[in-house]
N, CA, C and O atoms as a Tinker XYZ file with bonds, in Angstrom:
   480  protein
     1  N     22.563000 -187.301000   63.379000    73     2
     2  CA    21.148000 -187.068000   63.551000    64     1     3
     3  C     20.537000 -186.780000   62.186000    63     2     4     5
     4  O     21.090000 -186.015000   61.396000    81     3
     5  N     19.401000 -187.395000   61.921000    73     3     6
     6  CA    18.696000 -187.202000   60.662000    64     5     7
     7  C     18.130000 -185.784000   60.591000    63     6     8     9
     8  O     17.642000 -185.251000   61.587000    81     7
     9  N     18.203000 -185.177000   59.393000    73     7    10
    10  CA    17.663000 -183.830000   59.231000    64     9    11
    11  C     16.144000 -183.871000   59.359000    63    10    12    13
    12  O     15.485000 -184.736000   58.780000    81    11
    13  N     15.611000 -182.954000   60.101000    73    11    14
    14  CA    14.183000 -182.902000   60.364000    64    13    15
    15  C     13.462000 -182.120000   59.293000    63    14    16    17
    16  O     13.925000 -181.062000   58.867000    81    15
    17  N     12.330000 -182.638000   58.858000    73    15    18
    18  CA    11.461000 -181.923000   57.933000    64    17    19
    19  C     10.521000 -181.073000   58.781000    63    18    20    21
    20  O      9.452000 -181.528000   59.188000    81    19
    21  N     10.936000 -179.824000   59.045000    73    19    22
    22  CA    10.198000 -178.960000   59.945000    64    21    23
    23  C      8.790000 -178.664000   59.454000    63    22    24    25
    24  O      7.895000 -178.428000   60.265000    81    23
    25  N      8.577000 -178.673000   58.151000    73    23    26
    26  CA     7.268000 -178.346000   57.616000    64    25    27
    27  C      6.232000 -179.415000   57.924000    63    26    28    29
    28  O      5.047000 -179.098000   58.031000    81    27
    29  N      6.639000 -180.667000   58.071000    73    27    30
    30  CA     5.658000 -181.729000   58.279000    64    29    31
    31  C      5.663000 -182.296000   59.695000    63    30    32    33
    32  O      4.874000 -183.194000   59.988000    81    31
    33  N      6.511000 -181.812000   60.567000    73    31    34
    34  CA     6.570000 -182.312000   61.940000    64    33    35
    35  C      5.401000 -181.740000   62.738000    63    34    36    37
    36  O      5.221000 -180.523000   62.794000    81    35
    37  N      4.615000 -182.606000   63.346000    73    35    38
    38  CA     3.457000 -182.148000   64.123000    64    37    39
    39  C      3.822000 -181.842000   65.568000    63    38    40    41
    40  O      3.036000 -181.223000   66.287000    81    39
    41  N      5.008000 -182.268000   66.004000    73    39    42
    42  CA     5.471000 -182.073000   67.378000    64    41    43
    43  C      4.512000 -182.699000   68.388000    63    42    44    45
    44  O      4.504000 -182.329000   69.562000    81    43
    45  N      3.706000 -183.652000   67.917000    73    43    46
    46  CA     2.705000 -184.288000   68.766000    64    45    47
    47  C      3.279000 -184.987000   69.978000    63    46    48    49
    48  O      2.676000 -184.962000   71.051000    81    47
    49  N      4.448000 -185.617000   69.823000    73    47    50
    50  CA     5.059000 -186.307000   70.954000    64    49    51
    51  C      5.419000 -185.328000   72.066000    63    50    52    53
    52  O      5.247000 -185.635000   73.246000    81    51
    53  N      5.917000 -184.153000   71.693000    73    51    54
    54  CA     6.286000 -183.150000   72.692000    64    53    55
    55  C      5.026000 -182.578000   73.350000    63    54    56    57
    56  O      4.950000 -182.470000   74.574000    81    55
    57  N      4.047000 -182.217000   72.530000    73    55    58
    58  CA     2.823000 -181.596000   73.043000    64    57    59
    59  C      2.063000 -182.561000   73.956000    63    58    60    61
    60  O      1.462000 -182.134000   74.941000    81    59
    61  N      2.086000 -183.849000   73.637000    73    59    62
    62  CA     1.390000 -184.813000   74.504000    64    61    63
    63  C      2.113000 -184.980000   75.841000    63    62    64    65
    64  O      1.480000 -185.283000   76.852000    81    63
    65  N      3.423000 -184.785000   75.852000    73    63    66
    66  CA     4.216000 -184.898000   77.074000    64    65    67
    67  C      4.200000 -183.600000   77.875000    63    66    68    69
    68  O      4.215000 -183.625000   79.106000    81    67
    69  N      4.169000 -182.468000   77.178000    73    67    70
    70  CA     4.189000 -181.153000   77.829000    64    69    71
    71  C      3.228000 -180.256000   77.062000    63    70    72    73
    72  O      3.599000 -179.678000   76.041000    81    71
    73  N      2.022000 -180.136000   77.537000    73    71    74
    74  CA     0.977000 -179.418000   76.830000    64    73    75
    75  C      0.939000 -177.914000   77.064000    63    74    76    77
    76  O     -0.042000 -177.257000   76.716000    81    75
    77  N      1.998000 -177.364000   77.650000    73    75    78
    78  CA     2.003000 -175.915000   77.908000    64    77    79
    79  C      2.022000 -175.085000   76.637000    63    78    80    81
    80  O      1.498000 -173.971000   76.618000    81    79
    81  N      2.623000 -175.614000   75.568000    73    79    82
    82  CA     2.828000 -174.830000   74.355000    64    81    83
    83  C      2.193000 -175.521000   73.155000    63    82    84    85
    84  O      2.235000 -176.745000   73.027000    81    83
    85  N      1.615000 -174.726000   72.297000    73    83    86
    86  CA     0.983000 -175.207000   71.071000    64    85    87
    87  C      2.051000 -175.732000   70.109000    63    86    88    89
    88  O      3.181000 -175.244000   70.089000    81    87
    89  N      1.678000 -176.725000   69.320000    73    87    90
    90  CA     2.611000 -177.292000   68.339000    64    89    91
    91  C      3.133000 -176.229000   67.380000    63    90    92    93
    92  O      4.273000 -176.311000   66.923000    81    91
    93  N      2.307000 -175.232000   67.072000    73    91    94
    94  CA     2.752000 -174.171000   66.160000    64    93    95
    95  C      3.892000 -173.355000   66.749000    63    94    96    97
    96  O      4.712000 -172.820000   66.003000    81    95
    97  N      3.962000 -173.248000   68.067000    73    95    98
    98  CA     5.077000 -172.517000   68.678000    64    97    99
    99  C      6.381000 -173.291000   68.470000    63    98   100   101
   100  O      7.437000 -172.694000   68.261000    81    99
   101  N      6.301000 -174.624000   68.529000    73    99   102
   102  CA     7.484000 -175.442000   68.258000    64   101   103
   103  C      7.899000 -175.335000   66.799000    63   102   104   105
   104  O      9.090000 -175.299000   66.490000    81   103
   105  N      6.925000 -175.284000   65.907000    73   103   106
   106  CA     7.241000 -175.147000   64.481000    64   105   107
   107  C      7.952000 -173.818000   64.228000    63   106   108   109
   108  O      8.910000 -173.763000   63.457000    81   107
   109  N      7.486000 -172.754000   64.871000    73   107   110
   110  CA     8.131000 -171.441000   64.723000    64   109   111
   111  C      9.558000 -171.483000   65.268000    63   110   112   113
   112  O     10.487000 -171.014000   64.612000    81   111
   113  N      9.731000 -172.039000   66.454000    73   111   114
   114  CA    11.062000 -172.117000   67.052000    64   113   115
   115  C     11.984000 -173.004000   66.223000    63   114   116   117
   116  O     13.152000 -172.667000   66.027000    81   115
   117  N     11.482000 -174.114000   65.741000    73   115   118
   118  CA    12.296000 -175.011000   64.908000    64   117   119
   119  C     12.733000 -174.312000   63.628000    63   118   120   121
   120  O     13.855000 -174.509000   63.160000    81   119
   121  N     11.854000 -173.500000   63.066000    73   119   122
   122  CA    12.199000 -172.743000   61.866000    64   121   123
   123  C     13.301000 -171.731000   62.165000    63   122   124   125
   124  O     14.210000 -171.534000   61.357000    81   123
   125  N     13.216000 -171.095000   63.322000    73   123   126
   126  CA    14.249000 -170.142000   63.750000    64   125   127
   127  C     15.589000 -170.856000   63.888000    63   126   128   129
   128  O     16.608000 -170.356000   63.412000    81   127
   129  N     15.595000 -172.004000   64.525000    73   127   130
   130  CA    16.835000 -172.757000   64.734000    64   129   131
   131  C     17.419000 -173.205000   63.395000    63   130   132   133
   132  O     18.625000 -173.116000   63.169000    81   131
   133  N     16.556000 -173.681000   62.525000    73   131   134
   134  CA    17.032000 -174.107000   61.199000    64   133   135
   135  C     17.652000 -172.938000   60.453000    63   134   136   137
   136  O     18.713000 -173.082000   59.846000    81   135
   137  N     17.000000 -171.780000   60.491000    73   135   138
   138  CA    17.517000 -170.592000   59.812000    64   137   139
   139  C     18.867000 -170.161000   60.390000    63   138   140   141
   140  O     19.808000 -169.902000   59.640000    81   139
   141  N     18.964000 -170.086000   61.703000    73   139   142
   142  CA    20.210000 -169.642000   62.337000    64   141   143
   143  C     21.344000 -170.646000   62.169000    63   142   144   145
   144  O     22.512000 -170.263000   62.109000    81   143
   145  N     21.006000 -171.916000   62.094000    73   143   146
   146  CA    22.034000 -172.946000   62.004000    64   145   147
   147  C     22.291000 -173.442000   60.602000    63   146   148   149
   148  O     22.896000 -174.498000   60.417000    81   147
   149  N     21.833000 -172.687000   59.600000    73   147   150
   150  CA    21.919000 -173.183000   58.222000    64   149   151
   151  C     23.334000 -173.457000   57.745000    63   150   152   153
   152  O     23.541000 -174.322000   56.894000    81   151
   153  N     24.318000 -172.731000   58.283000    73   151   154
   154  CA    25.690000 -173.005000   57.832000    64   153   155
   155  C     26.335000 -174.126000   58.639000    63   154   156   157
   156  O     27.350000 -174.682000   58.221000    81   155
   157  N     25.761000 -174.462000   59.782000    73   155   158
   158  CA    26.232000 -175.592000   60.571000    64   157   159
   159  C     27.609000 -175.447000   61.169000    63   158   160   161
   160  O     28.201000 -176.441000   61.591000    81   159
   161  N     28.143000 -174.231000   61.219000    73   159   162
   162  CA    29.523000 -174.061000   61.673000    64   161   163
   163  C     29.664000 -173.577000   63.107000    63   162   164   165
   164  O     30.765000 -173.598000   63.658000    81   163
   165  N     28.565000 -173.140000   63.723000    73   163   166
   166  CA    28.721000 -172.614000   65.074000    64   165   167
   167  C     27.506000 -172.933000   65.927000    63   166   168   169
   168  O     26.415000 -173.218000   65.432000    81   167
   169  N     27.741000 -172.874000   67.223000    73   167   170
   170  CA    26.644000 -173.027000   68.167000    64   169   171
   171  C     25.819000 -171.741000   68.145000    63   170   172   173
   172  O     26.356000 -170.654000   67.933000    81   171
   173  N     24.541000 -171.871000   68.359000    73   171   174
   174  CA    23.654000 -170.717000   68.337000    64   173   175
   175  C     23.358000 -170.320000   69.778000    63   174   176   177
   176  O     22.962000 -171.160000   70.586000    81   175
   177  N     23.547000 -169.051000   70.101000    73   175   178
   178  CA    23.335000 -168.593000   71.472000    64   177   179
   179  C     21.856000 -168.376000   71.759000    63   178   180   181
   180  O     21.049000 -168.221000   70.843000    81   179
   181  N     21.515000 -168.367000   73.036000    73   179   182
   182  CA    20.142000 -168.082000   73.453000    64   181   183
   183  C     19.725000 -166.701000   72.967000    63   182   184   185
   184  O     18.592000 -166.516000   72.524000    81   183
   185  N     20.621000 -165.741000   73.044000    73   183   186
   186  CA    20.313000 -164.391000   72.577000    64   185   187
   187  C     19.975000 -164.353000   71.103000    63   186   188   189
   188  O     19.039000 -163.663000   70.698000    81   187
   189  N     20.722000 -165.082000   70.296000    73   187   190
   190  CA    20.442000 -165.138000   68.862000    64   189   191
   191  C     19.084000 -165.775000   68.592000    63   190   192   193
   192  O     18.326000 -165.313000   67.739000    81   191
   193  N     18.792000 -166.835000   69.326000    73   191   194
   194  CA    17.507000 -167.521000   69.151000    64   193   195
   195  C     16.362000 -166.594000   69.541000    63   194   196   197
   196  O     15.379000 -166.478000   68.810000    81   195
   197  N     16.485000 -165.935000   70.691000    73   195   198
   198  CA    15.415000 -165.045000   71.133000    64   197   199
   199  C     15.207000 -163.881000   70.167000    63   198   200   201
   200  O     14.071000 -163.518000   69.863000    81   199
   201  N     16.301000 -163.298000   69.689000    73   199   202
   202  CA    16.187000 -162.165000   68.758000    64   201   203
   203  C     15.530000 -162.568000   67.450000    63   202   204   205
   204  O     14.653000 -161.867000   66.945000    81   203
   205  N     15.956000 -163.703000   66.903000    73   203   206
   206  CA    15.368000 -164.162000   65.640000    64   205   207
   207  C     13.920000 -164.602000   65.841000    63   206   208   209
   208  O     13.085000 -164.405000   64.958000    81   207
   209  N     13.621000 -165.188000   66.979000    73   207   210
   210  CA    12.246000 -165.576000   67.291000    64   209   211
   211  C     11.345000 -164.337000   67.292000    63   210   212   213
   212  O     10.251000 -164.351000   66.729000    81   211
   213  N     11.818000 -163.276000   67.928000    73   211   214
   214  CA    11.050000 -162.023000   67.968000    64   213   215
   215  C     10.853000 -161.479000   66.558000    63   214   216   217
   216  O      9.737000 -161.130000   66.175000    81   215
   217  N     11.926000 -161.406000   65.794000    73   215   218
   218  CA    11.833000 -160.867000   64.430000    64   217   219
   219  C     10.892000 -161.703000   63.566000    63   218   220   221
   220  O     10.070000 -161.162000   62.827000    81   219
   221  N     11.017000 -163.021000   63.665000    73   219   222
   222  CA    10.189000 -163.910000   62.853000    64   221   223
   223  C      8.718000 -163.775000   63.242000    63   222   224   225
   224  O      7.856000 -163.711000   62.366000    81   223
   225  N      8.420000 -163.731000   64.537000    73   223   226
   226  CA     7.033000 -163.600000   64.995000    64   225   227
   227  C      6.441000 -162.265000   64.548000    63   226   228   229
   228  O      5.291000 -162.210000   64.111000    81   227
   229  N      7.223000 -161.190000   64.657000    73   227   230
   230  CA     6.734000 -159.883000   64.217000    64   229   231
   231  C      6.499000 -159.864000   62.710000    63   230   232   233
   232  O      5.511000 -159.299000   62.242000    81   231
   233  N      7.400000 -160.476000   61.952000    73   231   234
   234  CA     7.231000 -160.535000   60.496000    64   233   235
   235  C      5.985000 -161.329000   60.107000    63   234   236   237
   236  O      5.248000 -160.940000   59.200000    81   235
   237  N      5.759000 -162.438000   60.797000    73   235   238
   238  CA     4.645000 -163.311000   60.450000    64   237   239
   239  C      3.289000 -162.796000   60.933000    63   238   240   241
   240  O      2.291000 -162.891000   60.219000    81   239
   241  N      3.264000 -162.252000   62.147000    73   239   242
   242  CA     1.987000 -161.941000   62.774000    64   241   243
   243  C      1.765000 -160.457000   63.058000    63   242   244   245
   244  O      0.689000 -160.071000   63.514000    81   243
   245  N      2.760000 -159.631000   62.797000    73   243   246
   246  CA     2.614000 -158.191000   62.952000    64   245   247
   247  C      2.030000 -157.814000   64.299000    63   246   248   249
   248  O      2.459000 -158.329000   65.331000    81   247
   249  N      1.043000 -156.908000   64.295000    73   247   250
   250  CA     0.482000 -156.428000   65.557000    64   249   251
   251  C     -0.249000 -157.507000   66.362000    63   250   252   253
   252  O     -0.580000 -157.295000   67.529000    81   251
   253  N     -0.498000 -158.653000   65.745000    73   251   254
   254  CA    -1.159000 -159.757000   66.446000    64   253   255
   255  C     -0.163000 -160.725000   67.088000    63   254   256   257
   256  O     -0.576000 -161.700000   67.715000    81   255
   257  N      1.141000 -160.474000   66.941000    73   255   258
   258  CA     2.161000 -161.403000   67.429000    64   257   259
   259  C      1.995000 -161.713000   68.914000    63   258   260   261
   260  O      2.041000 -162.879000   69.307000    81   259
   261  N      1.805000 -160.702000   69.733000    73   259   262
   262  CA     1.672000 -160.936000   71.172000    64   261   263
   263  C      0.455000 -161.816000   71.464000    63   262   264   265
   264  O      0.538000 -162.746000   72.267000    81   263
   265  N     -0.649000 -161.530000   70.827000    73   263   266
   266  CA    -1.874000 -162.307000   71.028000    64   265   267
   267  C     -1.684000 -163.748000   70.575000    63   266   268   269
   268  O     -2.053000 -164.679000   71.291000    81   267
   269  N     -1.114000 -163.934000   69.396000    73   267   270
   270  CA    -0.885000 -165.287000   68.870000    64   269   271
   271  C      0.020000 -166.073000   69.808000    63   270   272   273
   272  O     -0.301000 -167.201000   70.181000    81   271
   273  N      1.142000 -165.488000   70.186000    73   271   274
   274  CA     2.087000 -166.196000   71.052000    64   273   275
   275  C      1.455000 -166.514000   72.405000    63   274   276   277
   276  O      1.674000 -167.594000   72.952000    81   275
   277  N      0.678000 -165.586000   72.945000    73   275   278
   278  CA    -0.005000 -165.830000   74.221000    64   277   279
   279  C     -0.973000 -167.001000   74.103000    63   278   280   281
   280  O     -1.043000 -167.850000   74.991000    81   279
   281  N     -1.712000 -167.040000   73.014000    73   279   282
   282  CA    -2.638000 -168.152000   72.800000    64   281   283
   283  C     -1.904000 -169.480000   72.669000    63   282   284   285
   284  O     -2.453000 -170.532000   72.998000    81   283
   285  N     -0.679000 -169.434000   72.193000    73   283   286
   286  CA     0.131000 -170.639000   72.063000    64   285   287
   287  C      0.840000 -171.012000   73.363000    63   286   288   289
   288  O      1.537000 -172.026000   73.415000    81   287
   289  N      0.671000 -170.205000   74.412000    73   287   290
   290  CA     1.266000 -170.509000   75.716000    64   289   291
   291  C      2.549000 -169.769000   76.025000    63   290   292   293
   292  O      3.137000 -169.983000   77.085000    81   291
   293  N      2.999000 -168.909000   75.138000    73   291   294
   294  CA     4.252000 -168.183000   75.362000    64   293   295
   295  C      3.972000 -166.803000   75.948000    63   294   296   297
   296  O      3.209000 -166.017000   75.386000    81   295
   297  N      4.604000 -166.524000   77.090000    73   295   298
   298  CA     4.408000 -165.240000   77.747000    64   297   299
   299  C      5.714000 -164.581000   78.171000    63   298   300   301
   300  O      5.727000 -163.440000   78.633000    81   299
   301  N      6.817000 -165.319000   78.008000    73   299   302
   302  CA     8.132000 -164.811000   78.413000    64   301   303
   303  C      9.214000 -165.571000   77.658000    63   302   304   305
   304  O      8.975000 -166.658000   77.132000    81   303
   305  N     10.408000 -164.984000   77.613000    73   303   306
   306  CA    11.508000 -165.663000   76.927000    64   305   307
   307  C     11.877000 -166.977000   77.608000    63   306   308   309
   308  O     12.426000 -167.872000   76.965000    81   307
   309  N     11.582000 -167.105000   78.903000    73   307   310
   310  CA    11.833000 -168.378000   79.587000    64   309   311
   311  C     11.038000 -169.504000   78.935000    63   310   312   313
   312  O     11.467000 -170.658000   78.957000    81   311
   313  N      9.875000 -169.178000   78.353000    73   311   314
   314  CA     9.088000 -170.192000   77.647000    64   313   315
   315  C      9.838000 -170.705000   76.416000    63   314   316   317
   316  O      9.742000 -171.884000   76.076000    81   315
   317  N     10.578000 -169.828000   75.756000    73   315   318
   318  CA    11.392000 -170.266000   74.612000    64   317   319
   319  C     12.444000 -171.260000   75.101000    63   318   320   321
   320  O     12.706000 -172.266000   74.442000    81   319
   321  N     13.042000 -170.977000   76.252000    73   319   322
   322  CA    14.015000 -171.904000   76.841000    64   321   323
   323  C     13.392000 -173.247000   77.185000    63   322   324   325
   324  O     14.010000 -174.291000   76.976000    81   323
   325  N     12.173000 -173.228000   77.711000    73   323   326
   326  CA    11.469000 -174.474000   78.022000    64   325   327
   327  C     11.211000 -175.282000   76.756000    63   326   328   329
   328  O     11.369000 -176.503000   76.739000    81   327
   329  N     10.816000 -174.588000   75.704000    73   327   330
   330  CA    10.583000 -175.281000   74.437000    64   329   331
   331  C     11.892000 -175.829000   73.875000    63   330   332   333
   332  O     11.915000 -176.927000   73.320000    81   331
   333  N     12.985000 -175.072000   74.016000    73   331   334
   334  CA    14.294000 -175.569000   73.566000    64   333   335
   335  C     14.647000 -176.857000   74.302000    63   334   336   337
   336  O     15.128000 -177.817000   73.700000    81   335
   337  N     14.404000 -176.865000   75.603000    73   335   338
   338  CA    14.670000 -178.058000   76.394000    64   337   339
   339  C     13.876000 -179.245000   75.861000    63   338   340   341
   340  O     14.404000 -180.352000   75.758000    81   339
   341  N     12.613000 -179.016000   75.522000    73   339   342
   342  CA    11.782000 -180.095000   74.976000    64   341   343
   343  C     12.267000 -180.553000   73.607000    63   342   344   345
   344  O     12.221000 -181.745000   73.302000    81   343
   345  N     12.732000 -179.620000   72.781000    73   343   346
   346  CA    13.262000 -179.998000   71.465000    64   345   347
   347  C     14.538000 -180.816000   71.601000    63   346   348   349
   348  O     14.748000 -181.772000   70.855000    81   347
   349  N     15.393000 -180.441000   72.556000    73   347   350
   350  CA    16.625000 -181.196000   72.800000    64   349   351
   351  C     16.280000 -182.586000   73.327000    63   350   352   353
   352  O     16.811000 -183.590000   72.852000    81   351
   353  N     15.386000 -182.634000   74.313000    73   351   354
   354  CA    14.994000 -183.913000   74.908000    64   353   355
   355  C     14.391000 -184.863000   73.880000    63   354   356   357
   356  O     14.566000 -186.078000   73.973000    81   355
   357  N     13.683000 -184.309000   72.904000    73   355   358
   358  CA    13.058000 -185.146000   71.868000    64   357   359
   359  C     14.052000 -185.576000   70.789000    63   358   360   361
   360  O     13.726000 -186.400000   69.934000    81   359
   361  N     15.267000 -185.016000   70.830000    73   359   362
   362  CA    16.280000 -185.381000   69.847000    64   361   363
   363  C     16.216000 -184.581000   68.559000    63   362   364   365
   364  O     16.923000 -184.899000   67.602000    81   363
   365  N     15.389000 -183.557000   68.516000    73   363   366
   366  CA    15.244000 -182.768000   67.296000    64   365   367
   367  C     16.389000 -181.787000   67.087000    63   366   368   369
   368  O     16.745000 -181.481000   65.949000    81   367
   369  N     16.961000 -181.298000   68.163000    73   367   370
   370  CA    18.106000 -180.389000   68.064000    64   369   371
   371  C     19.161000 -180.830000   69.070000    63   370   372   373
   372  O     18.862000 -181.500000   70.058000    81   371
   373  N     20.379000 -180.444000   68.799000    73   371   374
   374  CA    21.468000 -180.773000   69.700000    64   373   375
   375  C     21.679000 -179.685000   70.734000    63   374   376   377
   376  O     21.089000 -178.607000   70.669000    81   375
   377  N     22.530000 -179.999000   71.682000    73   375   378
   378  CA    22.838000 -179.046000   72.749000    64   377   379
   379  C     24.337000 -179.002000   72.953000    63   378   380   381
   380  O     24.993000 -180.039000   73.053000    81   379
   381  N     24.869000 -177.807000   73.013000    73   379   382
   382  CA    26.278000 -177.588000   73.305000    64   381   383
   383  C     26.481000 -177.678000   74.812000    63   382   384   385
   384  O     25.586000 -177.320000   75.577000    81   383
   385  N     27.634000 -178.148000   75.244000    73   383   386
   386  CA    27.886000 -178.304000   76.685000    64   385   387
   387  C     27.793000 -176.981000   77.434000    63   386   388   389
   388  O     27.559000 -176.979000   78.643000    81   387
   389  N     27.970000 -175.857000   76.746000    73   387   390
   390  CA    27.903000 -174.548000   77.396000    64   389   391
   391  C     26.496000 -173.954000   77.402000    63   390   392   393
   392  O     26.268000 -172.905000   78.005000    81   391
   393  N     25.554000 -174.619000   76.736000    73   391   394
   394  CA    24.187000 -174.111000   76.679000    64   393   395
   395  C     23.511000 -174.233000   78.037000    63   394   396   397
   396  O     23.675000 -175.225000   78.748000    81   395
   397  N     22.752000 -173.209000   78.376000    73   395   398
   398  CA    21.966000 -173.230000   79.604000    64   397   399
   399  C     20.585000 -172.653000   79.302000    63   398   400   401
   400  O     20.469000 -171.589000   78.695000    81   399
   401  N     19.558000 -173.351000   79.722000    73   399   402
   402  CA    18.207000 -172.859000   79.490000    64   401   403
   403  C     17.939000 -171.601000   80.311000    63   402   404   405
   404  O     17.036000 -170.827000   79.992000    81   403
   405  N     18.721000 -171.397000   81.365000    73   403   406
   406  CA    18.595000 -170.174000   82.163000    64   405   407
   407  C     18.947000 -168.933000   81.350000    63   406   408   409
   408  O     18.532000 -167.827000   81.697000    81   407
   409  N     19.709000 -169.107000   80.272000    73   407   410
   410  CA    20.080000 -167.976000   79.413000    64   409   411
   411  C     18.859000 -167.347000   78.747000    63   410   412   413
   412  O     18.929000 -166.220000   78.257000    81   411
   413  N     17.748000 -168.068000   78.729000    73   411   414
   414  CA    16.529000 -167.544000   78.111000    64   413   415
   415  C     15.699000 -166.713000   79.091000    63   414   416   417
   416  O     14.820000 -165.959000   78.674000    81   415
   417  N     15.970000 -166.847000   80.376000    73   415   418
   418  CA    15.203000 -166.115000   81.388000    64   417   419
   419  C     15.540000 -164.633000   81.342000    63   418   420   421
   420  O     16.712000 -164.254000   81.335000    81   419
   421  N     14.523000 -163.808000   81.311000    73   419   422
   422  CA    14.731000 -162.361000   81.347000    64   421   423
   423  C     15.304000 -161.766000   80.086000    63   422   424   425
   424  O     15.862000 -160.670000   80.125000    81   423
   425  N     15.184000 -162.455000   78.967000    73   423   426
   426  CA    15.748000 -161.950000   77.720000    64   425   427
   427  C     15.143000 -160.633000   77.274000    63   426   428   429
   428  O     15.872000 -159.678000   77.004000    81   427
   429  N     13.838000 -160.568000   77.195000    73   427   430
   430  CA    13.127000 -159.331000   76.905000    64   429   431
   431  C     11.692000 -159.498000   77.380000    63   430   432   433
   432  O     11.197000 -160.614000   77.536000    81   431
   433  N     11.046000 -158.386000   77.603000    73   431   434
   434  CA     9.654000 -158.387000   78.028000    64   433   435
   435  C      8.782000 -158.626000   76.804000    63   434   436   437
   436  O      8.874000 -157.891000   75.821000    81   435
   437  N      7.939000 -159.649000   76.858000    73   435   438
   438  CA     7.113000 -160.005000   75.701000    64   437   439
   439  C      6.189000 -158.868000   75.287000    63   438   440   441
   440  O      6.065000 -158.579000   74.097000    81   439
   441  N      5.547000 -158.227000   76.239000    73   439   442
   442  CA     4.628000 -157.138000   75.881000    64   441   443
   443  C      5.375000 -156.027000   75.161000    63   442   444   445
   444  O      4.911000 -155.530000   74.135000    81   443
   445  N      6.528000 -155.633000   75.691000    73   443   446
   446  CA     7.320000 -154.580000   75.043000    64   445   447
   447  C      7.793000 -155.021000   73.661000    63   446   448   449
   448  O      7.703000 -154.264000   72.695000    81   447
   449  N      8.290000 -156.236000   73.574000    73   447   450
   450  CA     8.869000 -156.719000   72.321000    64   449   451
   451  C      7.836000 -156.863000   71.209000    63   450   452   453
   452  O      8.136000 -156.613000   70.041000    81   451
   453  N      6.621000 -157.266000   71.572000    73   451   454
   454  CA     5.636000 -157.574000   70.544000    64   453   455
   455  C      4.523000 -156.544000   70.405000    63   454   456   457
   456  O      3.805000 -156.548000   69.405000    81   455
   457  N      4.366000 -155.662000   71.392000    73   455   458
   458  CA     3.330000 -154.639000   71.297000    64   457   459
   459  C      3.900000 -153.252000   71.009000    63   458   460   461
   460  O      3.300000 -152.482000   70.258000    81   459
   461  N      5.053000 -152.925000   71.597000    73   459   462
   462  CA     5.612000 -151.583000   71.421000    64   461   463
   463  C      5.881000 -151.180000   69.961000    63   462   464   465
   464  O      5.690000 -150.016000   69.610000    81   463
   465  N      6.318000 -152.113000   69.109000    73   463   466
   466  CA     6.564000 -151.690000   67.714000    64   465   467
   467  C      5.302000 -151.140000   67.015000    63   466   468   469
   468  O      5.393000 -150.468000   65.988000    81   467
   469  N      4.143000 -151.437000   67.585000    73   467   470
   470  CA     2.897000 -151.017000   66.948000    64   469   471
   471  C      2.141000 -149.969000   67.760000    63   470   472   473
   472  O      1.018000 -149.603000   67.412000    81   471
   473  N      2.755000 -149.487000   68.841000    73   471   474
   474  CA     2.099000 -148.471000   69.680000    64   473   475
   475  C      2.017000 -147.155000   68.914000    63   474   476   477
   476  O      2.933000 -146.781000   68.181000    81   475
   477  N      0.913000 -146.478000   69.101000    73   475   478
   478  CA     0.725000 -145.187000   68.427000    64   477   479
   479  C      0.937000 -144.035000   69.350000    63   478   480
   480  O      0.816000 -142.882000   68.936000    81   479
């Protein structure tokens, strides 16, 4: 598979087929996958993806992370799994035979994960 230039991919083909999520959410997830898979030696678990996604979103958007992600169509970790499915279907990322999109369901509560760090 050809290496993807995540910075210039518009994800337009995915968004036109499944408009639930903003293209920027795919760019964020693709960046997370690229970061976690940089050594190329192991499969990346759903838990690792969800944790890094949370950390990356908080780093980038701080107290606005929940609002930004909501505007992009993400309201639960199951949405990350749906986006992963779309990335796999589009050929942008591979899938291990043990991977299950159900592993993304119930990972963490979005409001708690993205709002609690900033609660006073």
